[in-house]
KEKE-3310 file (N, C-alpha, C; in steps of 0.2 Angstrom, whole numbers, plus 5000, padded with zeros to 4 digits):
npx = (5358:5346:5336:5329:5321:5320:5307:5312:5303:5305:5303:5298:5287:5280:5280:5281:5288:5276:5265:5264:5267:5257:5250:5259:5263:5251:5249:5260:5255:5245:5251:5258:5248:5244:5255:5253:5242:5243:5253:5248:5245:5252:5249:5258:5259:5270:5274:5270:5281:5287:5296:5300:5308:5321:5312:5301:5303:5303:5302:5297:5292:5287:5273:5279:5290:5285:5272:5276:5275:5261:5257:5265:5255:5244:5250:5249:5238:5230:5237:5232:5219:5216:5218:5221:5231:5242:5255:5267:5283:5289:5303:5306:5316:5322:5329:5342:5344:5346:5338:5337:5336:5330:5319:5318:5319:5327:5342:5342:5351:5362:5358:5345:5340:5351:5347:5335:5337:5346:5339:5327:5334:5339:5327:5320:5314:5302:5296:5289:5289:5298:5306:5318:5323:5332:5335:5320:5304:5301:5312:5324:5321:5308:5301:5304:5298:5283:5281:5283:5270:5263:5263:5260:5246:5240:5243:5235:5223:5208:5205:5191:5190:5203:5200:5192:5199:5208:5202:5200:5211:5217:5222:5212:5202:5185:5169:5163:5152:5150:5161:5155:5146:5151:5156:5144:5140:5134:5137:5138:5142:5155:5161:5162:5171:5183:5184:5189:5201:5209:5209:5209:5218:5229:5227:5230:5245:5248:5244:5257:5267:5264:5256:5246:5229:5223:5211:5199:5185)
npy = (5700:5700:5685:5685:5697:5714:5727:5744:5758:5774:5792:5809:5822:5834:5852:5854:5864:5872:5866:5868:5863:5853:5849:5843:5834:5827:5821:5813:5802:5799:5793:5782:5777:5771:5762:5754:5747:5743:5733:5720:5716:5705:5692:5688:5689:5698:5712:5728:5740:5756:5772:5787:5803:5816:5825:5829:5818:5799:5782:5764:5746:5739:5726:5716:5715:5715:5722:5734:5747:5747:5751:5763:5771:5769:5775:5791:5791:5788:5801:5810:5811:5817:5831:5842:5850:5841:5829:5817:5813:5799:5786:5768:5757:5741:5726:5715:5718:5723:5722:5731:5726:5733:5738:5751:5759:5769:5765:5755:5741:5740:5734:5739:5748:5759:5761:5766:5777:5784:5785:5794:5806:5808:5810:5819:5836:5839:5827:5813:5800:5787:5771:5760:5742:5731:5717:5716:5714:5721:5732:5742:5755:5757:5753:5763:5772:5768:5769:5785:5787:5783:5793:5804:5802:5800:5810:5820:5817:5823:5825:5818:5808:5801:5798:5788:5778:5775:5764:5758:5752:5744:5725:5713:5721:5727:5725:5737:5745:5742:5749:5761:5761:5765:5776:5783:5785:5784:5767:5771:5782:5781:5774:5785:5791:5784:5783:5795:5795:5789:5775:5763:5763:5765:5752:5744:5746:5742:5727:5725:5723:5716:5704:5696:5703:5715:5719:5717:5722)
npz = (5431:5421:5413:5405:5391:5397:5399:5400:5404:5402:5407:5406:5413:5400:5402:5413:5422:5420:5427:5444:5461:5466:5456:5449:5457:5456:5445:5445:5452:5446:5434:5441:5448:5435:5431:5439:5437:5425:5429:5427:5415:5410:5416:5424:5437:5441:5452:5452:5447:5450:5448:5454:5452:5450:5452:5440:5432:5429:5431:5425:5423:5409:5406:5398:5384:5370:5376:5378:5367:5366:5384:5385:5378:5383:5398:5394:5391:5402:5408:5399:5401:5414:5411:5396:5398:5403:5400:5395:5392:5383:5383:5378:5384:5378:5383:5390:5409:5426:5441:5455:5472:5482:5473:5469:5451:5447:5450:5444:5432:5416:5398:5395:5402:5402:5387:5388:5396:5388:5376:5381:5383:5371:5362:5349:5344:5341:5346:5359:5361:5360:5355:5358:5352:5352:5340:5337:5332:5321:5310:5313:5308:5303:5314:5321:5315:5317:5330:5331:5322:5330:5341:5335:5331:5345:5353:5350:5357:5366:5381:5384:5375:5378:5391:5385:5377:5386:5393:5383:5378:5388:5388:5381:5382:5387:5380:5368:5372:5385:5390:5387:5396:5408:5407:5405:5393:5377:5366:5355:5353:5361:5350:5342:5348:5348:5333:5330:5338:5332:5331:5327:5317:5327:5333:5324:5325:5335:5335:5325:5333:5344:5338:5328:5319:5327:5322:5330:5339)
capx = (5357:5339:5338:5323:5321:5316:5306:5312:5302:5309:5300:5296:5281:5279:5279:5283:5288:5270:5261:5265:5268:5252:5246:5265:5262:5245:5251:5264:5251:5243:5258:5259:5241:5244:5258:5252:5237:5247:5259:5247:5242:5254:5248:5263:5259:5275:5275:5271:5287:5287:5300:5300:5316:5322:5306:5298:5306:5299:5301:5295:5293:5280:5275:5284:5294:5278:5267:5277:5270:5253:5260:5268:5248:5240:5251:5249:5230:5228:5237:5230:5211:5217:5217:5223:5236:5246:5257:5274:5288:5293:5306:5307:5321:5321:5337:5343:5344:5348:5333:5338:5333:5325:5316:5320:5322:5332:5347:5345:5360:5360:5357:5337:5340:5355:5345:5329:5337:5350:5331:5322:5339:5340:5321:5321:5311:5294:5292:5288:5288:5303:5308:5325:5321:5335:5331:5313:5299:5304:5318:5325:5321:5302:5301:5305:5293:5278:5282:5282:5264:5256:5266:5256:5240:5239:5244:5227:5217:5204:5204:5186:5193:5208:5198:5189:5208:5213:5199:5201:5218:5219:5221:5206:5196:5177:5167:5162:5144:5153:5165:5151:5141:5155:5155:5139:5139:5131:5141:5139:5147:5162:5164:5163:5177:5188:5184:5192:5206:5211:5208:5209:5228:5233:5226:5236:5254:5248:5245:5262:5272:5261:5255:5238:5228:5221:5204:5194:5179)
capy = (5702:5695:5681:5687:5705:5720:5732:5749:5764:5783:5799:5816:5826:5840:5858:5853:5871:5877:5863:5868:5859:5850:5846:5839:5827:5824:5818:5807:5798:5795:5787:5777:5771:5769:5757:5747:5744:5736:5728:5715:5712:5700:5689:5682:5691:5703:5718:5735:5746:5764:5777:5797:5806:5822:5830:5827:5810:5794:5774:5760:5743:5736:5720:5713:5718:5716:5726:5741:5752:5748:5754:5771:5775:5768:5781:5795:5792:5791:5807:5814:5810:5821:5838:5843:5852:5834:5824:5816:5810:5791:5780:5763:5752:5733:5722:5715:5723:5719:5726:5733:5722:5739:5742:5758:5758:5775:5761:5747:5743:5736:5738:5741:5755:5764:5763:5770:5784:5788:5787:5799:5811:5808:5812:5826:5844:5837:5817:5813:5794:5784:5765:5755:5736:5728:5710:5715:5712:5726:5733:5750:5760:5753:5754:5771:5777:5765:5773:5791:5788:5783:5797:5810:5802:5800:5816:5824:5816:5826:5822:5814:5803:5800:5791:5779:5775:5772:5758:5752:5750:5736:5720:5710:5727:5726:5729:5747:5745:5741:5755:5766:5761:5764:5783:5786:5788:5779:5763:5773:5790:5778:5774:5789:5795:5780:5783:5804:5797:5785:5769:5756:5763:5762:5742:5740:5748:5736:5721:5723:5719:5710:5700:5698:5709:5722:5720:5717:5727)
capz = (5425:5421:5409:5400:5392:5401:5394:5405:5401:5406:5404:5411:5411:5397:5402:5422:5426:5423:5432:5450:5466:5467:5450:5446:5460:5454:5439:5445:5456:5440:5433:5447:5448:5429:5431:5443:5435:5417:5432:5429:5409:5407:5422:5430:5445:5444:5457:5449:5447:5446:5453:5451:5452:5447:5451:5436:5429:5432:5426:5426:5418:5404:5408:5393:5378:5366:5377:5380:5366:5372:5389:5382:5374:5390:5400:5392:5388:5410:5409:5397:5403:5418:5407:5392:5400:5406:5393:5398:5386:5386:5380:5381:5381:5379:5382:5399:5413:5434:5444:5462:5476:5483:5469:5466:5447:5447:5452:5438:5427:5411:5392:5397:5409:5397:5382:5388:5398:5382:5372:5382:5382:5362:5357:5345:5348:5342:5346:5363:5360:5357:5359:5354:5352:5347:5336:5340:5327:5316:5308:5319:5307:5302:5322:5323:5310:5320:5335:5328:5323:5336:5345:5333:5333:5352:5356:5348:5359:5370:5389:5384:5369:5382:5395:5381:5375:5394:5393:5377:5378:5391:5386:5382:5388:5388:5373:5368:5375:5393:5391:5388:5402:5412:5407:5406:5387:5375:5364:5347:5357:5361:5342:5338:5350:5347:5327:5330:5341:5327:5335:5319:5317:5331:5335:5318:5326:5342:5332:5321:5337:5350:5337:5329:5318:5323:5319:5336:5339)
cpx = (5351:5341:5333:5323:5317:5313:5305:5308:5303:5304:5301:5291:5282:5277:5277:5281:5280:5264:5260:5264:5264:5250:5251:5266:5257:5247:5255:5262:5246:5246:5258:5254:5240:5247:5257:5247:5237:5252:5255:5244:5247:5253:5252:5262:5266:5273:5276:5278:5287:5292:5298:5304:5317:5316:5300:5300:5302:5303:5299:5294:5287:5280:5278:5285:5287:5273:5269:5273:5266:5251:5260:5260:5244:5241:5250:5239:5227:5229:5234:5221:5210:5216:5220:5230:5244:5249:5264:5276:5288:5296:5306:5312:5322:5327:5336:5344:5346:5342:5336:5334:5329:5320:5316:5323:5325:5340:5348:5349:5356:5357:5349:5336:5344:5352:5339:5332:5340:5344:5328:5327:5339:5335:5324:5314:5302:5291:5294:5287:5293:5303:5316:5324:5324:5334:5324:5311:5299:5312:5319:5321:5311:5297:5299:5298:5286:5279:5281:5273:5259:5258:5259:5252:5237:5239:5238:5222:5215:5204:5198:5188:5198:5206:5195:5196:5209:5208:5200:5210:5220:5217:5216:5199:5189:5173:5166:5156:5145:5156:5161:5146:5144:5156:5148:5136:5136:5137:5143:5144:5153:5166:5166:5171:5184:5187:5190:5198:5211:5211:5210:5216:5232:5233:5231:5244:5254:5251:5255:5268:5271:5260:5247:5235:5225:5213:5199:5189:5181)
cpy = (5697:5690:5683:5697:5709:5725:5739:5756:5772:5788:5804:5818:5835:5846:5857:5859:5875:5874:5865:5863:5854:5847:5841:5833:5824:5819:5813:5801:5796:5789:5782:5772:5766:5760:5752:5745:5738:5732:5720:5709:5706:5693:5684:5685:5696:5708:5724:5738:5752:5766:5781:5798:5813:5826:5828:5821:5807:5787:5770:5755:5741:5727:5715:5717:5721:5720:5735:5747:5754:5752:5762:5774:5775:5775:5789:5795:5793:5797:5811:5816:5816:5828:5839:5847:5847:5831:5823:5812:5805:5788:5774:5759:5744:5729:5720:5718:5719:5726:5727:5731:5728:5742:5748:5760:5763:5769:5754:5749:5738:5737:5743:5747:5759:5767:5768:5779:5787:5789:5794:5805:5813:5810:5819:5831:5840:5830:5820:5805:5792:5777:5763:5749:5732:5720:5710:5713:5714:5728:5742:5756:5761:5756:5760:5775:5774:5769:5779:5791:5787:5787:5802:5809:5803:5808:5821:5822:5820:5821:5817:5807:5799:5794:5785:5775:5772:5766:5752:5747:5744:5731:5716:5715:5724:5728:5737:5749:5746:5745:5761:5766:5766:5772:5787:5789:5780:5772:5767:5781:5787:5775:5779:5793:5790:5782:5790:5804:5793:5778:5764:5757:5762:5754:5741:5741:5743:5729:5718:5721:5717:5705:5700:5700:5715:5723:5716:5722:5735)
cpz = (5423:5415:5402:5399:5396:5398:5400:5402:5406:5402:5409:5408:5407:5400:5411:5427:5427:5426:5439:5455:5465:5461:5447:5451:5459:5450:5439:5448:5451:5435:5434:5448:5440:5428:5434:5439:5430:5424:5427:5422:5406:5411:5425:5436:5446:5448:5452:5451:5446:5452:5448:5453:5447:5445:5446:5431:5434:5428:5430:5421:5418:5407:5405:5386:5372:5369:5378:5375:5368:5378:5389:5383:5380:5395:5400:5390:5395:5410:5408:5400:5410:5416:5404:5392:5401:5399:5396:5389:5389:5381:5382:5378:5382:5378:5392:5402:5423:5438:5451:5464:5479:5478:5467:5457:5444:5446:5449:5435:5424:5404:5392:5398:5406:5392:5384:5390:5392:5378:5376:5380:5375:5358:5355:5346:5347:5343:5354:5366:5357:5359:5353:5359:5350:5346:5339:5331:5322:5316:5313:5315:5305:5310:5325:5319:5313:5325:5334:5328:5327:5341:5342:5334:5340:5355:5354:5352:5363:5377:5388:5381:5375:5387:5391:5379:5382:5395:5388:5374:5381:5388:5386:5387:5384:5382:5373:5372:5384:5395:5389:5394:5409:5413:5407:5399:5381:5369:5357:5348:5356:5354:5338:5340:5347:5337:5326:5332:5336:5328:5330:5318:5321:5335:5329:5320:5331:5340:5330:5328:5343:5346:5334:5323:5319:5323:5323:5333:5339)
residu = (MET:THR:PRO:ASP:PRO:LEU:ALA:VAL:LEU:THR:GLY:ASP:LEU:VAL:GLY:SER:SER:ARG:LEU:GLY:GLY:ALA:SER:LEU:ASP:ALA:ALA:MET:ALA:VAL:LEU:GLY:GLU:ALA:ALA:GLY:ALA:ALA:ALA:GLY:TRP:ALA:GLY:ASP:GLY:ALA:PRO:ALA:ARG:PHE:THR:ARG:PHE:ARG:GLY:ASP:GLY:TRP:GLN:CYS:LEU:ALA:PRO:SER:PRO:ALA:LEU:ALA:LEU:ARG:MET:MET:LEU:PHE:LEU:ARG:ALA:ARG:LEU:ARG:ALA:ARG:GLY:ALA:GLU:PHE:ASP:THR:ARG:ILE:ALA:ALA:GLY:ILE:GLY:ARG:GLY:THR:LEU:PRO:ALA:THR:GLY:ASP:LEU:SER:ALA:GLY:THR:GLY:PRO:ALA:PHE:GLU:THR:SER:GLY:HIS:GLY:LEU:ASP:SER:LEU:GLY:ARG:ALA:ALA:ARG:LEU:GLY:MET:ASP:TRP:PRO:ASP:GLY:PRO:ALA:ALA:PRO:ALA:VAL:LEU:ALA:ALA:LEU:VAL:ALA:LEU:CYS:ASP:GLU:VAL:SER:ARG:ARG:TRP:THR:PRO:ARG:GLN:ALA:ARG:ILE:PHE:ALA:ALA:ARG:LEU:VAL:PRO:ASP:ALA:PRO:PRO:GLN:ALA:GLU:ILE:GLY:ALA:GLU:PHE:GLY:ILE:SER:GLN:GLN:MET:VAL:ALA:LYS:HIS:LEU:ARG:SER:GLY:GLY:ASP:TRP:ALA:LEU:ARG:ARG:ALA:LEU:ALA:ALA:LEU:GLU:GLY:GLY:THR:GLY:ASP:ASP:GLU)
# end
């Protein structure tokens, strides 16, 4: 059992039966690459862990409990950037757990894995994101409301907005001008996409779990 709490994310693709095998595999590859990119956020050298299971299901680890919501939004952004038809449900479970030596997260045990899996099974018809964080920085009802609002805001992203948010959600993200240069658009257009995608509200929500004010550029 790990001495520090784990943040386990369990998910499945939305509408996977309509995607077809090639698109399903491509979506899983995107999620795996995104999980690998996020593995370095904590700066502790921890390896990326991503496991696909049950065809359209998957599990990964967030770098830390505080970064779990950010990673959920990052995964959604990377996936939605591929096309409007792509989305995933995600439930985060935070607590202690035992990581299998094989790296196969589907064999993980402990409260973090149990609450994450149960959380995914318990998501209501309307919800696509959920989190269970006992002893977290917010009361359970407040946390549930915070995640629900982030879910509703982020599911409205267009693929173009999602590309911008995928770059924006990286901790210590580059300035808007640099993000614009990466995608061949102006800083003003980046700012427009961020405003229409709910950037300021999402930053405040993330700051509530990570600390800080959410008042950066």
